[in-house]
C-alpha positions as a Markdown table, in Angstrom:
| # | Residue | x | y | z |
|---|---|---|---|---|
| 1 | Met | -60.6 | 55.4 | -107.4 |
| 2 | Arg | -57.6 | 56.0 | -105.2 |
| 3 | Asp | -57.8 | 52.5 | -103.8 |
| 4 | Met | -61.1 | 53.4 | -102.2 |
| 5 | Ile | -63.3 | 50.5 | -101.2 |
| 6 | Cys | -67.0 | 50.2 | -100.3 |
| 7 | Pro | -67.5 | 50.0 | -96.5 |
| 8 | Arg | -70.5 | 47.6 | -97.1 |
| 9 | Cys | -69.4 | 45.1 | -99.7 |
| 10 | Gly | -65.6 | 45.8 | -100.1 |
| 11 | Ser | -65.9 | 46.5 | -103.8 |
| 12 | Gly | -63.4 | 48.9 | -105.4 |
| 13 | Asn | -65.9 | 49.9 | -108.1 |
| 14 | Ile | -66.5 | 53.3 | -106.7 |
| 15 | Val | -67.7 | 56.6 | -108.4 |
| 16 | Lys | -68.2 | 60.1 | -107.2 |
| 17 | Asn | -71.8 | 61.1 | -106.2 |
| 18 | Gly | -72.0 | 64.8 | -105.4 |
| 19 | Asn | -71.5 | 66.3 | -101.9 |
| 20 | Ser | -73.0 | 65.8 | -98.5 |
| 21 | Ile | -74.9 | 68.5 | -96.6 |
| 22 | Tyr | -71.5 | 69.3 | -94.9 |
| 23 | Gly | -69.8 | 69.9 | -98.3 |
| 24 | Lys | -67.7 | 66.7 | -98.2 |
| 25 | Pro | -67.5 | 64.6 | -101.4 |
| 26 | Lys | -69.8 | 61.7 | -101.6 |
| 27 | Phe | -69.1 | 58.4 | -103.3 |
| 28 | Met | -71.3 | 55.4 | -104.4 |
| 29 | Cys | -70.5 | 51.8 | -104.9 |
| 30 | Lys | -71.6 | 50.6 | -108.3 |
| 31 | Glu | -71.9 | 47.0 | -107.0 |
| 32 | Cys | -74.2 | 47.4 | -103.9 |
| 33 | Arg | -75.3 | 51.1 | -104.4 |
| 34 | Lys | -74.0 | 52.1 | -101.0 |
| 35 | Gln | -73.5 | 55.9 | -100.7 |
| 36 | Phe | -70.8 | 57.1 | -98.3 |
| 37 | Val | -68.2 | 59.8 | -97.5 |
| 38 | Glu | -64.5 | 59.1 | -96.9 |
| 39 | Asn | -63.4 | 59.4 | -93.3 |
| 40 | Pro | -66.9 | 60.4 | -91.9 |
| 41 | Asp | -67.0 | 62.6 | -88.8 |
| 42 | Ile | -68.8 | 61.2 | -85.8 |
| 43 | Arg | -71.1 | 64.0 | -84.7 |
| 44 | Lys | -72.8 | 63.6 | -81.4 |
| 45 | Ile | -76.2 | 65.3 | -81.1 |
| 46 | Thr | -76.3 | 67.2 | -77.8 |
| 47 | Asp | -79.4 | 67.3 | -75.6 |
| 48 | Glu | -79.6 | 71.0 | -76.3 |
| 49 | Lys | -79.9 | 70.4 | -80.0 |
| 50 | Lys | -82.5 | 67.6 | -79.4 |
| 51 | Ala | -84.6 | 70.1 | -77.4 |
| 52 | Leu | -84.3 | 72.6 | -80.3 |
| 53 | Ile | -85.4 | 69.9 | -82.7 |
| 54 | Asp | -88.4 | 69.1 | -80.5 |
| 55 | Lys | -89.5 | 72.8 | -80.8 |
| 56 | Met | -88.9 | 72.9 | -84.5 |
| 57 | Leu | -91.1 | 69.8 | -85.0 |
| 58 | Leu | -94.0 | 71.9 | -83.7 |
| 59 | Glu | -93.5 | 74.5 | -86.4 |
| 60 | Arg | -94.2 | 74.4 | -90.1 |
| 61 | Ile | -90.6 | 73.3 | -91.0 |
| 62 | Pro | -90.1 | 70.1 | -93.0 |
| 63 | Leu | -87.5 | 67.6 | -91.8 |
| 64 | Ala | -85.2 | 68.5 | -94.7 |
| 65 | Gly | -85.3 | 72.1 | -93.5 |
| 66 | Ile | -84.4 | 71.1 | -90.0 |
| 67 | Cys | -81.4 | 69.2 | -91.3 |
| 68 | Arg | -80.3 | 72.2 | -93.3 |
| 69 | Val | -80.6 | 74.6 | -90.4 |
| 70 | Leu | -79.0 | 72.4 | -87.8 |
| 71 | Gly | -76.4 | 70.6 | -90.0 |
| 72 | Ile | -77.6 | 67.1 | -89.1 |
| 73 | Ser | -78.2 | 64.1 | -91.4 |
| 74 | Gln | -81.6 | 63.4 | -92.6 |
| 75 | Arg | -81.2 | 59.7 | -91.8 |
| 76 | Trp | -80.5 | 60.5 | -88.2 |
| 77 | Leu | -83.3 | 62.9 | -87.9 |
| 78 | Gln | -85.8 | 60.5 | -89.5 |
| 79 | Ser | -84.7 | 57.8 | -87.0 |
| 80 | Tyr | -85.1 | 60.2 | -84.1 |
| 81 | Val | -88.6 | 61.3 | -85.3 |
| 82 | Asp | -89.7 | 57.7 | -85.9 |
| 83 | Glu | -88.7 | 56.7 | -82.4 |
| 84 | Lys | -90.5 | 59.8 | -80.9 |
| 85 | Tyr | -93.7 | 59.1 | -82.8 |
| 86 | Gln | -93.5 | 55.4 | -81.9 |
| 87 | His | -93.6 | 56.2 | -78.2 |
| 88 | Ile | -96.0 | 59.2 | -78.2 |
| 89 | Lys | -99.1 | 58.9 | -76.0 |
| 90 | Lys | -102.2 | 57.9 | -77.9 |
| 91 | Lys | -104.5 | 59.0 | -75.1 |
| 92 | Leu | -105.2 | 62.7 | -74.6 |
| 93 | Glu | -104.9 | 64.2 | -71.2 |
| 94 | Thr | -107.6 | 66.7 | -70.5 |
| 95 | Ile | -108.7 | 68.8 | -67.5 |
| 96 | Phe | -111.5 | 67.0 | -65.6 |
| 97 | Lys | -114.7 | 69.2 | -65.8 |
| 98 | Gly | -117.2 | 67.1 | -63.9 |
| 99 | Lys | -120.9 | 66.8 | -64.9 |
| 100 | Ile | -121.5 | 70.4 | -65.8 |
| 101 | Arg | -122.9 | 72.0 | -68.9 |
| 102 | Leu | -120.3 | 71.2 | -71.6 |
| 103 | Thr | -120.2 | 72.0 | -75.3 |
| 104 | Ile | -117.9 | 70.4 | -77.9 |
| 105 | Glu | -117.5 | 70.8 | -81.7 |
| 106 | Cys | -116.5 | 68.0 | -84.0 |
| 107 | Asp | -115.1 | 68.1 | -87.5 |
| 108 | Glu | -112.7 | 66.3 | -89.8 |
| 109 | Ile | -109.9 | 67.4 | -92.2 |
| 110 | Trp | -108.2 | 65.3 | -94.8 |
| 111 | Ala | -104.6 | 64.5 | -95.3 |
| 112 | Tyr | -102.8 | 61.8 | -97.4 |
| 113 | Val | -100.0 | 59.3 | -96.9 |
| 114 | Ser | -97.5 | 58.7 | -99.7 |
| 115 | Ser | -100.0 | 59.6 | -102.5 |
| 116 | Lys | -103.0 | 61.9 | -102.8 |
| 117 | Asp | -105.0 | 58.9 | -103.8 |
| 118 | Asn | -104.4 | 57.5 | -100.3 |
| 119 | Lys | -106.5 | 59.8 | -98.2 |
| 120 | Tyr | -107.0 | 59.8 | -94.4 |
| 121 | Trp | -109.3 | 61.9 | -92.3 |
| 122 | Ile | -108.3 | 63.6 | -89.0 |
| 123 | Trp | -111.4 | 63.6 | -86.7 |
| 124 | Leu | -111.3 | 66.1 | -83.9 |
| 125 | Ala | -113.4 | 67.2 | -81.0 |
| 126 | Ile | -112.8 | 70.5 | -79.2 |
| 127 | Asp | -114.1 | 71.8 | -75.9 |
| 128 | Thr | -115.4 | 75.3 | -76.8 |
| 129 | Glu | -114.9 | 76.7 | -73.3 |
| 130 | Thr | -111.2 | 75.8 | -72.8 |
| 131 | Gly | -110.1 | 75.1 | -76.4 |
| 132 | Glu | -108.7 | 71.7 | -75.4 |
| 133 | Ile | -108.8 | 69.0 | -78.0 |
| 134 | Val | -110.6 | 66.2 | -76.1 |
| 135 | Gly | -110.8 | 63.7 | -78.9 |
| 136 | Val | -108.8 | 62.7 | -82.0 |
| 137 | Tyr | -108.9 | 59.8 | -84.5 |
| 138 | Ile | -107.2 | 59.3 | -87.8 |
| 139 | Gly | -108.9 | 56.9 | -90.3 |
| 140 | Thr | -111.5 | 56.8 | -93.1 |
| 141 | Arg | -114.4 | 59.2 | -93.3 |
| 142 | Gly | -117.1 | 56.7 | -92.5 |
| 143 | Arg | -119.3 | 56.0 | -89.5 |
| 144 | Glu | -116.9 | 53.6 | -87.9 |
| 145 | Ser | -114.3 | 56.4 | -87.6 |
| 146 | Ala | -116.9 | 58.7 | -86.1 |
| 147 | Lys | -117.5 | 56.0 | -83.5 |
| 148 | Lys | -113.8 | 55.8 | -82.8 |
| 149 | Leu | -113.7 | 59.5 | -82.2 |
| 150 | Trp | -116.7 | 59.4 | -79.9 |
| 151 | Asp | -116.1 | 56.3 | -77.8 |
| 152 | Pro | -112.8 | 57.3 | -76.2 |
| 153 | Leu | -114.0 | 60.8 | -75.2 |
| 154 | Pro | -113.9 | 61.5 | -71.4 |
| 155 | Ser | -117.1 | 60.3 | -69.8 |
| 156 | Glu | -118.3 | 63.8 | -68.8 |
| 157 | Tyr | -118.5 | 64.7 | -72.5 |
| 158 | Arg | -120.2 | 61.5 | -73.6 |
| 159 | Gln | -122.8 | 61.9 | -70.8 |
| 160 | Cys | -123.4 | 65.6 | -70.7 |
| 161 | Ala | -122.0 | 67.6 | -73.6 |
| 162 | Val | -124.0 | 69.3 | -76.4 |
| 163 | Ile | -122.2 | 68.4 | -79.6 |
| 164 | Tyr | -122.1 | 70.6 | -82.7 |
| 165 | Thr | -121.1 | 69.2 | -86.1 |
| 166 | Asp | -121.7 | 70.0 | -89.7 |
| 167 | Phe | -124.1 | 67.9 | -91.8 |
| 168 | Trp | -121.8 | 65.0 | -92.5 |
| 169 | Glu | -124.0 | 61.9 | -92.3 |
| 170 | Ala | -121.4 | 59.7 | -90.5 |
| 171 | Tyr | -122.2 | 61.4 | -87.1 |
| 172 | Val | -125.8 | 60.4 | -87.3 |
| 173 | Gly | -126.5 | 57.3 | -85.2 |
| 174 | Val | -123.1 | 57.7 | -83.3 |
| 175 | Leu | -123.7 | 60.9 | -81.4 |
| 176 | Pro | -126.6 | 61.1 | -78.9 |
| 177 | Ser | -129.5 | 62.5 | -81.0 |
| 178 | Lys | -130.9 | 64.6 | -78.1 |
| 179 | Arg | -127.6 | 66.5 | -77.7 |
| 180 | His | -126.4 | 66.5 | -81.3 |
| 181 | Arg | -126.8 | 69.8 | -83.1 |
| 182 | Arg | -126.2 | 69.9 | -86.9 |
| 183 | Ala | -125.2 | 73.4 | -88.1 |
| 184 | Ala | -124.1 | 75.0 | -91.3 |
| 185 | Lys | -120.5 | 76.2 | -91.6 |
| 186 | Asn | -121.5 | 79.8 | -91.7 |
| 187 | Ser | -123.6 | 79.6 | -88.6 |
| 188 | Gly | -120.6 | 80.1 | -86.3 |
| 189 | Lys | -121.5 | 77.0 | -84.2 |
| 190 | Thr | -118.4 | 75.1 | -85.4 |
| 191 | Ser | -116.1 | 78.1 | -85.6 |
| 192 | His | -113.7 | 76.8 | -82.8 |
| 193 | Ile | -112.9 | 73.5 | -84.4 |
| 194 | Glu | -112.6 | 75.1 | -87.9 |
| 195 | Arg | -110.1 | 77.6 | -86.5 |
| 196 | Phe | -108.1 | 74.8 | -84.9 |
| 197 | Asn | -108.2 | 72.9 | -88.3 |
| 198 | Asn | -106.6 | 76.0 | -89.8 |
| 199 | Thr | -104.0 | 76.1 | -87.1 |
| 200 | Leu | -103.1 | 72.5 | -87.8 |
| 201 | Arg | -102.6 | 73.3 | -91.5 |
| 202 | Gln | -100.5 | 76.3 | -90.7 |
| 203 | Arg | -98.3 | 74.6 | -88.1 |
| 204 | Ile | -97.8 | 71.1 | -89.4 |
| 205 | Ser | -95.9 | 71.1 | -92.8 |
| 206 | Arg | -97.3 | 67.8 | -93.9 |
| 207 | Leu | -100.8 | 69.1 | -93.7 |
| 208 | Val | -100.2 | 72.2 | -95.8 |
| 209 | Arg | -102.2 | 72.0 | -99.0 |
| 210 | Lys | -100.0 | 71.3 | -102.1 |
| 211 | Thr | -97.1 | 70.5 | -99.8 |
| 212 | Leu | -94.1 | 68.4 | -100.7 |
| 213 | Ser | -93.6 | 67.5 | -97.0 |
| 214 | Phe | -96.3 | 64.8 | -97.0 |
| 215 | Ser | -96.1 | 61.7 | -94.8 |
| 216 | Lys | -94.6 | 58.5 | -96.3 |
| 217 | Lys | -96.0 | 56.4 | -93.5 |
| 218 | Leu | -99.4 | 56.6 | -91.6 |
| 219 | Glu | -97.5 | 56.3 | -88.3 |
| 220 | Asn | -95.7 | 59.6 | -89.0 |
| 221 | Leu | -98.9 | 61.4 | -89.8 |
| 222 | Ile | -100.5 | 60.2 | -86.6 |
| 223 | Gly | -97.3 | 61.0 | -84.6 |
| 224 | Ala | -97.1 | 64.5 | -86.0 |
| 225 | Val | -100.7 | 65.3 | -85.3 |
| 226 | Leu | -100.6 | 63.9 | -81.7 |
| 227 | Leu | -97.4 | 65.7 | -81.0 |
| 228 | Phe | -98.9 | 69.0 | -81.8 |
| 229 | Ile | -102.2 | 68.3 | -80.0 |
| 230 | His | -100.4 | 67.2 | -76.8 |
| 231 | His | -98.4 | 70.5 | -77.0 |
| 232 | His | -101.6 | 72.5 | -77.6 |
| 233 | Asn | -103.4 | 70.9 | -74.6 |
| 234 | Asp | -100.3 | 71.4 | -72.4 |
| 235 | Met | -100.2 | 75.1 | -73.1 |
| 236 | Ile | -103.9 | 75.4 | -72.2 |
| 237 | Lys | -103.4 | 73.6 | -68.9 |
| 238 | Lys | -100.4 | 75.9 | -68.2 |
| 239 | Glu | -102.5 | 79.0 | -68.9 |
| 240 | Ile | -105.3 | 77.8 | -66.6 |
| 241 | Thr | -102.9 | 76.9 | -63.9 |
| 242 | Asp | -101.1 | 80.2 | -64.0 |
| 243 | Thr | -104.4 | 82.1 | -63.6 |
| 244 | Ile | -105.4 | 80.2 | -60.5 |
């Protein structure tokens, strides 16, 4: 094909393979299966565009949608997102409350990675007074995961807080029995965390039910959830600071 050669293996056995997102003809090497365009443009992603991408990652927009809107390659965006998720802080930063009367609500929502048969559970703890997420863990739905949610909580919550949950048995034996209150979903005692669960499903595309934007890797699911929770907590801190 017009003396075109594969940039990977040097083969001349090339066929047409549709168009790129920029409308340029794509080609494929039949020997090594490399896909490429002729004379590709080198497009530098500006800091302004990266800042816009960071904002779009906090909305219910799949990566493919961001690529279509901003005219960037899906390979570059996936690499950018993978690096961001790799370096995201695992520890939540919360406002220190001291040893005062505290109330938290705990709950878990499910998601999946790669296949609906590969379920993971997002365990969350929310401060009912401020709305901060003070604990998060992603794993199975057993007692060990409940422990991994509870153990890293700030000390003031582990020592003083009253904890409301539903009747899921994994919490029993992990949360302090004298401060653990089990409540039905319609009691209103877990309404804050249930509302936040709904927010997660509305704002993170890979958590939307029946979505096609599911995570292919567990690291991406964890990164997407942590990215949104850090943003959520930062907004609460800003609101509290602005009112002081």
